[in-house]
N, C-alpha and C positions, 0 to 999 in steps of 0.2 A: 535520480531524485532530489540531491541537494545542491546541484549547479547553483549558479546566482543568477541567471539567464534563463528567458523562455517559458513561456506560459504552464508549462505542465511541471513544474518545479515546486517543490514546498516554497523556494523562495520567492514566488508570486504570491504565494498568499501569506506569507510571514508580515506582521504590522510594523516591525522595529527596525526595517531596513536601513534607516539613516545612517546606523554608526559604521555598517560595511560600506555603503555610497560615499559617505563624505569623506574618507582616508583611505590613501594610495595603501596604506598598509593596515589593514586592520587593527583593532586592539583586541588582546585576549579578551577579555570580556564579552564583544561582541561576539566575536567566533564561537563562543563556548554558549551565550544566549541560542544562536543559529544552532549549533549541534542539539541543544536540549529541548529546542522546540521541535527539531527532525525526529527526534528519536521517540518524543512522546507521541506526536501524529503516525509513526509508521507503527508504533509498537501499539497503539490504540487500534488502528485500524487491522493489523495484521489478528491481535486478538479479536475484536468483531468477529473476523472472520473464522477463526478459531471454534469461538463459543458458538458462531449461527449453522457452523456444519458438524461440529460434536467434539466432546471432549476424548472420543476411543482412539485410542493406536498413538498415541503421542510418546509412551515409554519405548525405549531403543529395545525393550525384551518382547514388546507387544507381537503377535504373530503375526497379524495383518495391522500395517501401518497408516495410517491417517495420508490422503493423497494430498494434504495441504504440506507434509515434510516434503514434498518431491520439491529439485529444484526448477523444473518446468513450471510447477503452479505455483511457487512462492514468485519467480520472475512474471508470471502470466498474472498475480495479483499485483503488484509492483506495475504492471503495464496499465492494470485498472486504474489505479491508483492514480499515475498519472492522467489518465482520460478522466477521472474526477475532478482533479485539479484544473485541468482544461476549461472543462464543463462549468467550471465554478459553482459546483457543489457543494455543501454544507461538509466539513469534517467532524463532525458530533459522533461520539461512538456509540450513541443509543441508535442513531438514524443509520449507520453503518451496520449493526448489528440487525435493524430490522429486514435492512434491503438484502444484506447478505445471506438472509435465510434460504434464499432461492437458489443456492451455491450447488444443494443437491442435486439440482436438475443437471447439472452440468457433468458430461461423460469425460473424468481426467484420464481416463485410459487412453484414450484417443489421442491424446496431445503427446507426441515426444520432444525428445530435448530441445530440438530446433523450433518448434512450434509455441513455444510461449508469448509471442509477440500476437498469433490468431487465439490462443487461450484468455489472453487479458483481454482482448476486444470482445469476446465471447461473455466473458464474466460480467463486461459492462452491459451487454446487451439484454443477459437475462436480469442481472439483478437491478441495473439502472435507468434503462430504458422503458 
């Protein structure tokens, strides 16, 4: 997600690239700005997924946990986010909340540990296509 090359990374949509591109060893301020940018966008996207899917099952003592807390689903959401960036779709939080309301249409239980790539593609297809 945070690599500095490729059209599927957050770097591809970051507008303030020049401090990192012009220096062989970037200064700490430029790195900190990029990290903050990445953290904000990832948090906003994951929060949009959580809000769209529902707030139940997020506590450790909940008998039935939200499927969004499973590593396979988290990785699937990240794959979807890469596809969103690659497709140059807006990173607006409200837009993602609206699009991700279709998450309930996906049967997360059919995706096991090594299927996160196909899950990410399915999330993109269902929610963004």
